[in-house]
TIGULUM-902286 format. One record per residue (C-alpha): residue in one letter; x, y, z; residue number from 1. Coordinates in nm, 2 decimals. Each point is the difference from the previous one (the first is absolute). Layout:
REM TIGULUM-902286
{code: a, u: X, v: Y, w: Z, pos: NUM}
...
REM end
This chain:
REM TIGULUM-902286
{code: m, u: 10.26, v: 11.61, w: 12.05, pos: 1}
{code: t, u: 0.11, v: 0.30, w: -0.18, pos: 2}
{code: w, u: -0.10, v: -0.03, w: -0.35, pos: 3}
{code: k, u: 0.19, v: 0.19, w: -0.26, pos: 4}
{code: v, u: -0.27, v: -0.02, w: -0.21, pos: 5}
{code: p, u: -0.38, v: -0.10, w: 0.19, pos: 6}
{code: l, u: -0.24, v: -0.16, w: -0.24, pos: 7}
{code: a, u: -0.25, v: 0.32, w: 0.06, pos: 8}
{code: d, u: 0.03, v: 0.34, w: 0.18, pos: 9}
{code: l, u: -0.25, v: 0.25, w: 0.11, pos: 10}
{code: d, u: 0.00, v: 0.37, w: -0.19, pos: 11}
{code: y, u: -0.10, v: 0.21, w: 0.34, pos: 12}
{code: g, u: 0.12, v: 0.32, w: 0.08, pos: 13}
{code: p, u: -0.16, v: 0.32, w: 0.18, pos: 14}
{code: e, u: -0.31, v: -0.04, w: -0.19, pos: 15}
{code: e, u: -0.09, v: -0.32, w: 0.21, pos: 16}
{code: e, u: 0.15, v: 0.13, w: 0.31, pos: 17}
{code: r, u: -0.29, v: 0.31, w: -0.08, pos: 18}
{code: a, u: -0.24, v: -0.23, w: -0.06, pos: 19}
{code: v, u: 0.07, v: -0.21, w: 0.31, pos: 20}
{code: i, u: 0.03, v: 0.34, w: 0.25, pos: 21}
{code: d, u: -0.35, v: 0.17, w: -0.14, pos: 22}
{code: v, u: -0.21, v: -0.33, w: 0.08, pos: 23}
{code: l, u: 0.17, v: -0.03, w: 0.37, pos: 24}
{code: r, u: -0.06, v: 0.39, w: 0.02, pos: 25}
{code: s, u: -0.34, v: -0.07, w: -0.07, pos: 26}
{code: k, u: -0.05, v: -0.23, w: 0.26, pos: 27}
{code: w, u: -0.24, v: -0.22, w: -0.18, pos: 28}
{code: l, u: 0.14, v: -0.31, w: -0.12, pos: 29}
{code: t, u: -0.27, v: -0.22, w: -0.08, pos: 30}
{code: m, u: -0.12, v: 0.00, w: -0.36, pos: 31}
{code: g, u: -0.13, v: 0.32, w: -0.12, pos: 32}
{code: a, u: 0.02, v: 0.25, w: -0.20, pos: 33}
{code: v, u: 0.38, v: -0.06, w: -0.09, pos: 34}
{code: t, u: -0.11, v: -0.35, w: -0.12, pos: 35}
{code: q, u: -0.32, v: 0.16, w: -0.19, pos: 36}
{code: s, u: 0.27, v: 0.23, w: -0.21, pos: 37}
{code: f, u: 0.22, v: -0.29, w: -0.05, pos: 38}
{code: e, u: -0.31, v: -0.22, w: -0.08, pos: 39}
{code: a, u: -0.08, v: 0.31, w: -0.26, pos: 40}
{code: a, u: 0.34, v: 0.03, w: -0.16, pos: 41}
{code: f, u: 0.05, v: -0.36, w: -0.05, pos: 42}
{code: a, u: -0.37, v: -0.03, w: -0.17, pos: 43}
{code: a, u: 0.13, v: 0.27, w: -0.24, pos: 44}
{code: l, u: 0.28, v: -0.16, w: -0.01, pos: 45}
{code: t, u: -0.17, v: -0.31, w: -0.16, pos: 46}
{code: g, u: -0.26, v: 0.16, w: -0.16, pos: 47}
{code: v, u: -0.24, v: -0.15, w: 0.20, pos: 48}
{code: k, u: -0.31, v: 0.08, w: 0.16, pos: 49}
{code: h, u: 0.07, v: -0.13, w: 0.36, pos: 50}
{code: a, u: 0.34, v: -0.12, w: 0.20, pos: 51}
{code: i, u: -0.01, v: -0.13, w: 0.37, pos: 52}
{code: a, u: 0.27, v: 0.02, w: 0.18, pos: 53}
{code: v, u: 0.08, v: -0.28, w: 0.27, pos: 54}
{code: s, u: 0.28, v: -0.14, w: 0.21, pos: 55}
{code: n, u: 0.16, v: -0.21, w: -0.31, pos: 56}
{code: a, u: -0.05, v: -0.20, w: -0.30, pos: 57}
{code: t, u: -0.03, v: -0.32, w: 0.14, pos: 58}
{code: q, u: -0.33, v: 0.13, w: 0.19, pos: 59}
{code: a, u: -0.06, v: 0.14, w: -0.33, pos: 60}
{code: l, u: -0.01, v: -0.30, w: -0.18, pos: 61}
{code: h, u: -0.22, v: -0.15, w: 0.29, pos: 62}
{code: l, u: -0.26, v: 0.25, w: 0.00, pos: 63}
{code: a, u: -0.02, v: -0.02, w: -0.37, pos: 64}
{code: c, u: -0.10, v: -0.32, w: 0.02, pos: 65}
{code: l, u: -0.26, v: 0.07, w: 0.27, pos: 66}
{code: a, u: -0.13, v: 0.27, w: -0.21, pos: 67}
{code: l, u: -0.04, v: -0.19, w: -0.30, pos: 68}
{code: e, u: -0.16, v: -0.30, w: 0.26, pos: 69}
{code: i, u: 0.30, v: -0.27, w: -0.09, pos: 70}
{code: g, u: -0.06, v: -0.30, w: 0.22, pos: 71}
{code: p, u: -0.02, v: -0.35, w: 0.09, pos: 72}
{code: g, u: -0.07, v: -0.20, w: -0.31, pos: 73}
{code: d, u: 0.18, v: 0.25, w: -0.24, pos: 74}
{code: e, u: 0.32, v: -0.04, w: -0.16, pos: 75}
{code: v, u: 0.17, v: 0.31, w: -0.08, pos: 76}
{code: i, u: 0.30, v: 0.01, w: -0.27, pos: 77}
{code: v, u: 0.31, v: 0.14, w: 0.09, pos: 78}
{code: p, u: 0.40, v: 0.01, w: -0.09, pos: 79}
{code: s, u: 0.24, v: -0.26, w: 0.19, pos: 80}
{code: l, u: 0.26, v: 0.26, w: -0.06, pos: 81}
{code: s, u: -0.08, v: 0.23, w: 0.21, pos: 82}
{code: f, u: 0.01, v: 0.13, w: 0.37, pos: 83}
{code: v, u: -0.21, v: -0.26, w: 0.21, pos: 84}
{code: a, u: -0.25, v: 0.30, w: 0.10, pos: 85}
{code: t, u: -0.14, v: -0.09, w: -0.32, pos: 86}
{code: a, u: -0.12, v: -0.33, w: 0.07, pos: 87}
{code: n, u: -0.04, v: 0.05, w: 0.41, pos: 88}
{code: a, u: -0.30, v: 0.26, w: -0.09, pos: 89}
{code: v, u: -0.20, v: -0.26, w: -0.20, pos: 90}
{code: l, u: 0.05, v: -0.22, w: 0.29, pos: 91}
{code: y, u: -0.11, v: 0.26, w: 0.26, pos: 92}
{code: c, u: -0.36, v: -0.01, w: -0.17, pos: 93}
{code: g, u: 0.01, v: -0.41, w: 0.03, pos: 94}
{code: a, u: 0.01, v: -0.02, w: -0.40, pos: 95}
{code: d, u: 0.26, v: -0.20, w: -0.17, pos: 96}
{code: v, u: 0.28, v: 0.10, w: -0.25, pos: 97}
{code: r, u: 0.11, v: -0.12, w: -0.27, pos: 98}
{code: f, u: 0.34, v: 0.04, w: -0.14, pos: 99}
{code: a, u: 0.08, v: 0.08, w: -0.39, pos: 100}
{code: e, u: 0.36, v: 0.05, w: -0.17, pos: 101}
{code: v, u: 0.15, v: 0.28, w: -0.08, pos: 102}
{code: h, u: 0.05, v: 0.15, w: -0.40, pos: 103}
{code: s, u: 0.33, v: -0.12, w: -0.15, pos: 104}
{code: s, u: 0.19, v: 0.01, w: -0.31, pos: 105}
{code: s, u: 0.20, v: -0.26, w: -0.20, pos: 106}
{code: e, u: 0.13, v: 0.29, w: -0.23, pos: 107}
{code: k, u: 0.28, v: 0.15, w: 0.12, pos: 108}
{code: s, u: -0.14, v: 0.35, w: -0.15, pos: 109}
{code: r, u: -0.26, v: 0.02, w: 0.20, pos: 110}
{code: p, u: 0.10, v: -0.05, w: 0.38, pos: 111}
{code: h, u: -0.19, v: -0.18, w: 0.25, pos: 112}
{code: d, u: -0.25, v: 0.27, w: 0.18, pos: 113}
{code: l, u: -0.07, v: -0.19, w: 0.33, pos: 114}
{code: t, u: -0.35, v: 0.07, w: -0.02, pos: 115}
{code: i, u: -0.33, v: -0.22, w: 0.03, pos: 116}
{code: d, u: -0.06, v: -0.16, w: -0.33, pos: 117}
{code: p, u: -0.35, v: 0.02, w: -0.16, pos: 118}
{code: a, u: 0.02, v: -0.35, w: -0.15, pos: 119}
{code: s, u: 0.08, v: -0.13, w: 0.34, pos: 120}
{code: v, u: -0.28, v: 0.22, w: 0.16, pos: 121}
{code: a, u: -0.23, v: -0.15, w: -0.22, pos: 122}
{code: a, u: 0.11, v: -0.40, w: 0.07, pos: 123}
{code: c, u: -0.08, v: 0.12, w: 0.32, pos: 124}
{code: i, u: -0.33, v: 0.09, w: -0.02, pos: 125}
{code: t, u: -0.29, v: -0.22, w: 0.20, pos: 126}
{code: p, u: -0.39, v: 0.04, w: 0.12, pos: 127}
{code: r, u: 0.13, v: 0.11, w: 0.27, pos: 128}
{code: t, u: 0.24, v: 0.29, w: -0.09, pos: 129}
{code: k, u: -0.15, v: 0.31, w: 0.10, pos: 130}
{code: a, u: 0.34, v: 0.23, w: -0.07, pos: 131}
{code: i, u: 0.28, v: 0.10, w: -0.14, pos: 132}
{code: i, u: 0.30, v: 0.15, w: 0.18, pos: 133}
{code: p, u: 0.30, v: 0.13, w: -0.24, pos: 134}
{code: m, u: 0.31, v: 0.12, w: 0.15, pos: 135}
{code: h, u: 0.16, v: 0.25, w: -0.21, pos: 136}
{code: y, u: 0.35, v: -0.15, w: 0.11, pos: 137}
{code: a, u: 0.29, v: 0.25, w: 0.05, pos: 138}
{code: g, u: -0.21, v: 0.27, w: -0.08, pos: 139}
{code: y, u: -0.06, v: -0.09, w: -0.37, pos: 140}
{code: p, u: -0.35, v: -0.06, w: -0.18, pos: 141}
{code: c, u: -0.20, v: -0.31, w: 0.00, pos: 142}
{code: r, u: -0.14, v: -0.10, w: -0.33, pos: 143}
{code: m, u: -0.32, v: 0.14, w: 0.13, pos: 144}
{code: m, u: -0.18, v: 0.02, w: -0.32, pos: 145}
{code: e, u: -0.04, v: -0.42, w: 0.00, pos: 146}
{code: i, u: -0.03, v: -0.01, w: 0.36, pos: 147}
{code: m, u: -0.31, v: 0.25, w: -0.01, pos: 148}
{code: a, u: -0.15, v: -0.23, w: -0.32, pos: 149}
{code: l, u: 0.04, v: -0.30, w: 0.19, pos: 150}
{code: a, u: -0.15, v: 0.19, w: 0.28, pos: 151}
{code: e, u: -0.31, v: 0.15, w: -0.22, pos: 152}
{code: d, u: -0.04, v: -0.36, w: -0.18, pos: 153}
{code: h, u: -0.05, v: -0.23, w: 0.37, pos: 154}
{code: g, u: -0.15, v: 0.34, w: 0.20, pos: 155}
{code: l, u: 0.31, v: 0.01, w: 0.25, pos: 156}
{code: a, u: 0.07, v: 0.24, w: 0.19, pos: 157}
{code: v, u: 0.40, v: 0.18, w: -0.02, pos: 158}
{code: i, u: 0.17, v: 0.14, w: 0.26, pos: 159}
{code: e, u: 0.34, v: 0.16, w: -0.06, pos: 160}
{code: d, u: 0.32, v: -0.08, w: 0.21, pos: 161}
{code: a, u: 0.18, v: 0.29, w: -0.07, pos: 162}
{code: a, u: 0.23, v: 0.07, w: 0.29, pos: 163}
{code: h, u: 0.31, v: 0.01, w: -0.26, pos: 164}
{code: a, u: -0.18, v: 0.23, w: -0.18, pos: 165}
{code: p, u: -0.09, v: 0.37, w: 0.04, pos: 166}
{code: g, u: 0.04, v: 0.23, w: -0.24, pos: 167}
{code: g, u: -0.01, v: -0.31, w: -0.29, pos: 168}
{code: t, u: -0.19, v: 0.02, w: -0.30, pos: 169}
{code: l, u: -0.15, v: -0.21, w: -0.27, pos: 170}
{code: d, u: -0.15, v: 0.18, w: -0.28, pos: 171}
{code: g, u: -0.04, v: 0.29, w: 0.17, pos: 172}
{code: r, u: -0.21, v: -0.13, w: 0.30, pos: 173}
{code: a, u: 0.16, v: -0.02, w: 0.37, pos: 174}
{code: l, u: 0.08, v: -0.37, w: 0.11, pos: 175}
{code: g, u: -0.25, v: -0.08, w: 0.23, pos: 176}
{code: t, u: -0.24, v: 0.12, w: -0.21, pos: 177}
{code: f, u: -0.11, v: -0.27, w: -0.24, pos: 178}
{code: g, u: -0.17, v: -0.23, w: 0.23, pos: 179}
{code: q, u: -0.29, v: 0.09, w: 0.29, pos: 180}
{code: i, u: 0.27, v: 0.10, w: 0.29, pos: 181}
{code: g, u: 0.35, v: 0.01, w: -0.01, pos: 182}
{code: c, u: 0.24, v: 0.00, w: 0.29, pos: 183}
{code: f, u: 0.31, v: 0.17, w: 0.05, pos: 184}
{code: s, u: 0.27, v: -0.03, w: 0.27, pos: 185}
{code: f, u: 0.19, v: 0.30, w: 0.20, pos: 186}
{code: f, u: 0.28, v: -0.23, w: 0.17, pos: 187}
{code: s, u: 0.31, v: 0.11, w: 0.08, pos: 188}
{code: n, u: 0.16, v: -0.12, w: -0.34, pos: 189}
{code: k, u: -0.28, v: 0.12, w: -0.18, pos: 190}
{code: n, u: -0.01, v: 0.27, w: -0.28, pos: 191}
{code: l, u: -0.22, v: 0.17, w: 0.22, pos: 192}
{code: p, u: 0.15, v: -0.07, w: 0.37, pos: 193}
{code: t, u: -0.15, v: 0.10, w: 0.33, pos: 194}
{code: g, u: 0.10, v: -0.32, w: 0.22, pos: 195}
{code: e, u: -0.35, v: -0.15, w: -0.06, pos: 196}
{code: g, u: -0.29, v: 0.08, w: -0.17, pos: 197}
{code: g, u: -0.20, v: -0.09, w: -0.29, pos: 198}
{code: m, u: -0.29, v: 0.11, w: -0.21, pos: 199}
{code: l, u: -0.30, v: -0.11, w: -0.21, pos: 200}
{code: v, u: -0.12, v: 0.19, w: -0.28, pos: 201}
{code: t, u: -0.33, v: -0.08, w: -0.18, pos: 202}
{code: n, u: -0.25, v: 0.20, w: -0.24, pos: 203}
{code: r, u: -0.27, v: -0.17, w: 0.12, pos: 204}
{code: d, u: -0.22, v: 0.17, w: 0.27, pos: 205}
{code: d, u: -0.18, v: -0.34, w: 0.18, pos: 206}
{code: l, u: 0.37, v: -0.12, w: 0.08, pos: 207}
{code: a, u: 0.17, v: 0.32, w: 0.11, pos: 208}
{code: a, u: -0.30, v: 0.02, w: 0.26, pos: 209}
{code: r, u: 0.05, v: -0.40, w: 0.09, pos: 210}
{code: l, u: 0.38, v: 0.04, w: 0.04, pos: 211}
{code: r, u: -0.04, v: 0.35, w: 0.19, pos: 212}
{code: l, u: -0.20, v: -0.23, w: 0.28, pos: 213}
{code: l, u: 0.18, v: -0.30, w: 0.00, pos: 214}
{code: r, u: 0.35, v: 0.21, w: 0.05, pos: 215}
{code: s, u: -0.10, v: 0.16, w: 0.37, pos: 216}
{code: h, u: -0.22, v: -0.24, w: 0.18, pos: 217}
{code: g, u: -0.33, v: 0.02, w: -0.24, pos: 218}
{code: m, u: -0.08, v: 0.31, w: 0.20, pos: 219}
{code: t, u: -0.23, v: 0.25, w: -0.17, pos: 220}
{code: t, u: 0.18, v: 0.30, w: 0.09, pos: 221}
{code: l, u: 0.41, v: 0.06, w: 0.07, pos: 222}
{code: t, u: 0.17, v: 0.11, w: 0.32, pos: 223}
{code: y, u: 0.10, v: 0.33, w: -0.25, pos: 224}
{code: e, u: -0.41, v: 0.10, w: -0.07, pos: 225}
{code: r, u: -0.07, v: -0.03, w: 0.36, pos: 226}
{code: h, u: 0.30, v: 0.21, w: 0.11, pos: 227}
{code: k, u: -0.08, v: 0.27, w: -0.30, pos: 228}
{code: g, u: -0.38, v: -0.01, w: 0.18, pos: 229}
{code: h, u: -0.16, v: -0.13, w: -0.27, pos: 230}
{code: a, u: -0.14, v: -0.31, w: 0.15, pos: 231}
{code: f, u: -0.03, v: -0.13, w: 0.41, pos: 232}
{code: s, u: -0.07, v: -0.35, w: -0.03, pos: 233}
{code: y, u: 0.02, v: -0.29, w: -0.27, pos: 234}
{code: d, u: -0.09, v: -0.35, w: -0.09, pos: 235}
{code: v, u: 0.16, v: -0.33, w: -0.10, pos: 236}
{code: v, u: -0.12, v: -0.12, w: -0.27, pos: 237}
{code: a, u: 0.25, v: -0.25, w: -0.16, pos: 238}
{code: l, u: 0.27, v: -0.22, w: 0.15, pos: 239}
{code: g, u: 0.27, v: 0.23, w: -0.07, pos: 240}
{code: y, u: 0.37, v: 0.07, w: 0.06, pos: 241}
{code: n, u: 0.26, v: 0.24, w: 0.17, pos: 242}
{code: d, u: 0.18, v: 0.02, w: -0.33, pos: 243}
{code: r, u: 0.03, v: 0.38, w: 0.03, pos: 244}
{code: i, u: 0.32, v: 0.22, w: -0.07, pos: 245}
{code: d, u: 0.14, v: 0.25, w: 0.20, pos: 246}
{code: e, u: 0.00, v: 0.38, w: -0.11, pos: 247}
{code: i, u: 0.40, v: -0.03, w: 0.06, pos: 248}
{code: r, u: 0.02, v: -0.25, w: -0.28, pos: 249}
{code: s, u: -0.24, v: 0.19, w: -0.25, pos: 250}
{code: a, u: 0.21, v: 0.30, w: 0.08, pos: 251}
{code: l, u: 0.34, v: -0.22, w: -0.13, pos: 252}
{code: g, u: -0.21, v: -0.12, w: -0.31, pos: 253}
{code: l, u: -0.15, v: 0.39, w: -0.10, pos: 254}
{code: a, u: 0.43, v: 0.06, w: 0.02, pos: 255}
{code: q, u: 0.10, v: -0.33, w: -0.20, pos: 256}
{code: l, u: -0.30, v: 0.07, w: -0.27, pos: 257}
{code: d, u: 0.16, v: 0.38, w: -0.09, pos: 258}
{code: k, u: 0.34, v: -0.25, w: -0.05, pos: 259}
{code: l, u: -0.15, v: -0.30, w: -0.19, pos: 260}
{code: a, u: 0.02, v: 0.13, w: -0.34, pos: 261}
{code: d, u: 0.37, v: 0.11, w: 0.01, pos: 262}
{code: n, u: 0.08, v: -0.32, w: 0.21, pos: 263}
{code: n, u: -0.22, v: -0.20, w: -0.24, pos: 264}
{code: a, u: 0.23, v: 0.12, w: -0.30, pos: 265}
{code: k, u: 0.37, v: -0.02, w: 0.23, pos: 266}
{code: r, u: -0.13, v: -0.35, w: 0.02, pos: 267}
{code: l, u: -0.05, v: -0.02, w: -0.35, pos: 268}
{code: a, u: 0.33, v: 0.15, w: -0.06, pos: 269}
{code: w, u: 0.18, v: -0.27, w: 0.21, pos: 270}
{code: t, u: -0.17, v: -0.30, w: -0.16, pos: 271}
{code: h, u: 0.09, v: 0.11, w: -0.33, pos: 272}
{code: a, u: 0.40, v: 0.06, w: 0.11, pos: 273}
{code: y, u: -0.06, v: -0.39, w: 0.12, pos: 274}
{code: w, u: -0.12, v: -0.09, w: -0.31, pos: 275}
{code: d, u: 0.25, v: 0.15, w: -0.18, pos: 276}
{code: a, u: 0.33, v: -0.13, w: 0.23, pos: 277}
{code: l, u: -0.16, v: -0.33, w: 0.02, pos: 278}
{code: a, u: -0.09, v: -0.08, w: -0.32, pos: 279}
{code: e, u: 0.33, v: -0.17, w: -0.12, pos: 280}
{code: l, u: -0.07, v: -0.25, w: 0.27, pos: 281}
{code: p, u: -0.14, v: -0.33, w: 0.00, pos: 282}
{code: v, u: -0.25, v: 0.09, w: 0.19, pos: 283}
{code: d, u: -0.34, v: 0.05, w: -0.04, pos: 284}
{code: l, u: -0.22, v: 0.37, w: 0.06, pos: 285}
{code: p, u: -0.35, v: -0.01, w: 0.09, pos: 286}
{code: f, u: -0.20, v: 0.23, w: -0.20, pos: 287}
{code: k, u: 0.28, v: 0.16, w: -0.20, pos: 288}
{code: a, u: -0.15, v: 0.17, w: -0.29, pos: 289}
{code: s, u: -0.37, v: -0.08, w: 0.10, pos: 290}
{code: d, u: -0.28, v: 0.16, w: -0.18, pos: 291}
{code: q, u: -0.24, v: -0.04, w: 0.30, pos: 292}
{code: g, u: -0.03, v: 0.34, w: 0.07, pos: 293}
{code: t, u: 0.18, v: 0.18, w: 0.25, pos: 294}
{code: g, u: 0.14, v: -0.16, w: 0.33, pos: 295}
{code: a, u: 0.06, v: 0.20, w: 0.32, pos: 296}
{code: y, u: 0.35, v: -0.18, w: 0.00, pos: 297}
{code: h, u: -0.08, v: -0.11, w: 0.40, pos: 298}
{code: i, u: 0.30, v: -0.31, w: 0.01, pos: 299}
{code: f, u: 0.26, v: -0.11, w: -0.21, pos: 300}
{code: p, u: -0.03, v: -0.36, w: -0.12, pos: 301}
{code: m, u: 0.26, v: -0.22, w: -0.18, pos: 302}
{code: l, u: 0.06, v: -0.37, w: -0.09, pos: 303}
{code: l, u: 0.29, v: -0.14, w: 0.05, pos: 304}
{code: p, u: 0.11, v: -0.30, w: -0.30, pos: 305}
{code: e, u: -0.14, v: -0.35, w: 0.09, pos: 306}
{code: g, u: 0.20, v: -0.14, w: 0.23, pos: 307}
{code: t, u: 0.14, v: 0.26, w: 0.19, pos: 308}
{code: d, u: 0.02, v: -0.04, w: 0.35, pos: 309}
{code: r, u: -0.18, v: 0.31, w: 0.17, pos: 310}
{code: a, u: 0.05, v: -0.06, w: 0.34, pos: 311}
{code: a, u: 0.40, v: 0.06, w: -0.11, pos: 312}
{code: f, u: -0.04, v: 0.26, w: -0.19, pos: 313}
{code: m, u: -0.23, v: 0.19, w: 0.25, pos: 314}
{code: t, u: 0.28, v: -0.10, w: 0.23, pos: 315}
{code: g, u: 0.27, v: 0.20, w: -0.29, pos: 316}
{code: l, u: -0.26, v: 0.31, w: 0.01, pos: 317}
{code: r, u: -0.01, v: 0.01, w: 0.35, pos: 318}
{code: d, u: 0.40, v: -0.04, w: 0.08, pos: 319}
{code: a, u: 0.04, v: 0.27, w: -0.27, pos: 320}
{code: g, u: -0.22, v: 0.21, w: 0.27, pos: 321}
{code: v, u: -0.31, v: 0.00, w: -0.23, pos: 322}
{code: q, u: -0.34, v: -0.10, w: 0.13, pos: 323}
{code: s, u: -0.22, v: -0.20, w: -0.26, pos: 324}
{code: s, u: -0.34, v: -0.23, w: 0.04, pos: 325}
{code: i, u: -0.24, v: -0.20, w: -0.15, pos: 326}
{code: h, u: -0.34, v: 0.08, w: -0.13, pos: 327}
{code: y, u: -0.17, v: -0.26, w: 0.09, pos: 328}
{code: r, u: 0.01, v: -0.34, w: 0.11, pos: 329}
{code: p, u: -0.34, v: -0.09, w: -0.16, pos: 330}
{code: i, u: -0.26, v: -0.06, w: 0.22, pos: 331}
{code: h, u: -0.11, v: -0.36, w: -0.07, pos: 332}
{code: t, u: 0.33, v: -0.10, w: 0.14, pos: 333}
{code: f, u: 0.00, v: 0.14, w: 0.36, pos: 334}
{code: s, u: -0.08, v: -0.29, w: 0.25, pos: 335}
{code: y, u: -0.35, v: 0.15, w: 0.08, pos: 336}
{code: y, u: -0.14, v: 0.00, w: -0.33, pos: 337}
{code: v, u: 0.16, v: -0.38, w: -0.07, pos: 338}
{code: e, u: -0.16, v: -0.10, w: 0.31, pos: 339}
{code: r, u: -0.33, v: 0.16, w: -0.09, pos: 340}
{code: y, u: 0.00, v: -0.14, w: -0.42, pos: 341}
{code: g, u: 0.26, v: -0.24, w: -0.02, pos: 342}
{code: v, u: 0.30, v: 0.01, w: -0.26, pos: 343}
{code: q, u: -0.12, v: 0.21, w: -0.31, pos: 344}
{code: s, u: 0.23, v: 0.04, w: -0.31, pos: 345}
{code: l, u: 0.04, v: 0.33, w: -0.13, pos: 346}
{code: p, u: 0.31, v: -0.07, w: -0.25, pos: 347}
{code: i, u: 0.06, v: 0.35, w: -0.16, pos: 348}
{code: t, u: -0.06, v: 0.19, w: 0.37, pos: 349}
{code: e, u: 0.24, v: -0.23, w: 0.17, pos: 350}
{code: a, u: 0.25, v: 0.00, w: -0.29, pos: 351}
{code: l, u: 0.05, v: 0.38, w: 0.00, pos: 352}
{code: a, u: -0.08, v: 0.05, w: 0.33, pos: 353}
{code: q, u: 0.34, v: -0.22, w: 0.13, pos: 354}
{code: r, u: 0.22, v: 0.23, w: -0.29, pos: 355}
{code: e, u: -0.14, v: 0.32, w: 0.19, pos: 356}
{code: v, u: 0.22, v: 0.26, w: 0.12, pos: 357}
{code: t, u: -0.09, v: 0.36, w: 0.09, pos: 358}
{code: l, u: 0.22, v: 0.26, w: -0.02, pos: 359}
{code: p, u: 0.02, v: 0.36, w: 0.20, pos: 360}
{code: l, u: -0.25, v: 0.24, w: -0.17, pos: 361}
{code: y, u: -0.09, v: 0.33, w: 0.19, pos: 362}
{code: p, u: -0.01, v: 0.39, w: -0.16, pos: 363}
{code: t, u: 0.28, v: 0.14, w: 0.24, pos: 364}
{code: m, u: 0.21, v: -0.29, w: -0.12, pos: 365}
{code: q, u: 0.36, v: 0.18, w: -0.14, pos: 366}
{code: e, u: 0.23, v: -0.06, w: -0.33, pos: 367}
{code: a, u: 0.27, v: -0.16, w: 0.31, pos: 368}
{code: e, u: -0.26, v: -0.27, w: 0.14, pos: 369}
{code: f, u: -0.12, v: -0.11, w: -0.34, pos: 370}
{code: d, u: 0.33, v: -0.06, w: -0.08, pos: 371}
{code: i, u: 0.07, v: -0.21, w: 0.28, pos: 372}
{code: v, u: -0.31, v: -0.24, w: -0.10, pos: 373}
{code: v, u: 0.12, v: -0.02, w: -0.35, pos: 374}
{code: e, u: 0.30, v: -0.09, w: 0.08, pos: 375}
{code: a, u: -0.07, v: -0.24, w: 0.25, pos: 376}
{code: v, u: -0.24, v: -0.19, w: -0.25, pos: 377}
{code: r, u: 0.22, v: -0.05, w: -0.30, pos: 378}
{code: r, u: 0.29, v: -0.13, w: 0.21, pos: 379}
{code: l, u: -0.26, v: -0.23, w: 0.18, pos: 380}
{code: v, u: -0.18, v: -0.11, w: -0.31, pos: 381}
{code: a, u: 0.40, v: -0.07, w: -0.18, pos: 382}
{code: e, u: 0.07, v: -0.21, w: 0.34, pos: 383}
{code: s, u: -0.33, v: -0.18, w: -0.02, pos: 384}
REM end
């Protein structure tokens, strides 16, 4: 259907068109000079030594697990309130996941923040635990100081799922740079959209070398290096994968990087506008007045009053021309995970997840679109 207000929208224009045309005219489409420029610019954005572009964030998470030698017999602690890729990447390596609760608050003045709860993480640690994967939900920082302290105390690796968080910071550091490896997404609805695509960041030279090797079939030289005459052959020294990004998406990424700070600021402005416009409703507004760093404001989650028929509410939004979504159905409730691990109980995650609705949020949103969303939400909450 045609939406009056879509859930997300792209800020694409002449810059992206020129970037793609320049790649086409270069006649080099595979990972090459443009990708190298994109990696350098992303490394500068996050303040790290190494940024490694890949085909998508799922593969970024997978390669991160492989580079840290996570495998059979190991366990990795992940939030259940995340996209399923956060957990799937661990299973790809033959390891198991343990699901932690999200942080919640019983104080009305301190809203729920929907990020992984360090206390729950601590309770999940066993002798088999190898790593923790915190996910910066909606682009808001997890409690990384507490998580890193736990990791240090127990000798665990930390992989940051920063799919929602390019441009977000905590204590002056970019999200994705606290753990050994950070993973970003450039999917179409993300803050830095290229269609598909992802990025790994790390300050460790050994991990960067391993990630680059695994990204491209375990080959010692790349096609681009041979094209430039820097090498004539190659060896395969590891069981690698074809997780390479292409030059077109890297070009789009460079163009979008130039807009990221301004667009994140626009996302913040619309987020504050939502908080103000919905403040008097009997809904919970996660992350409102959060003191956990500076978010990337990827999505706008809202928690409906307890007992509200969410399907009816979202149908009402649809009928008003407003697209909405759910972030997320808890991973541990999916059929595959129930079959694998049995029925598990995460009461906080389950209670909050069944109330969550994601409202439209994007940098090109207009006042008239915002008003349509707010009017529909106010009416539907009053009717529920």
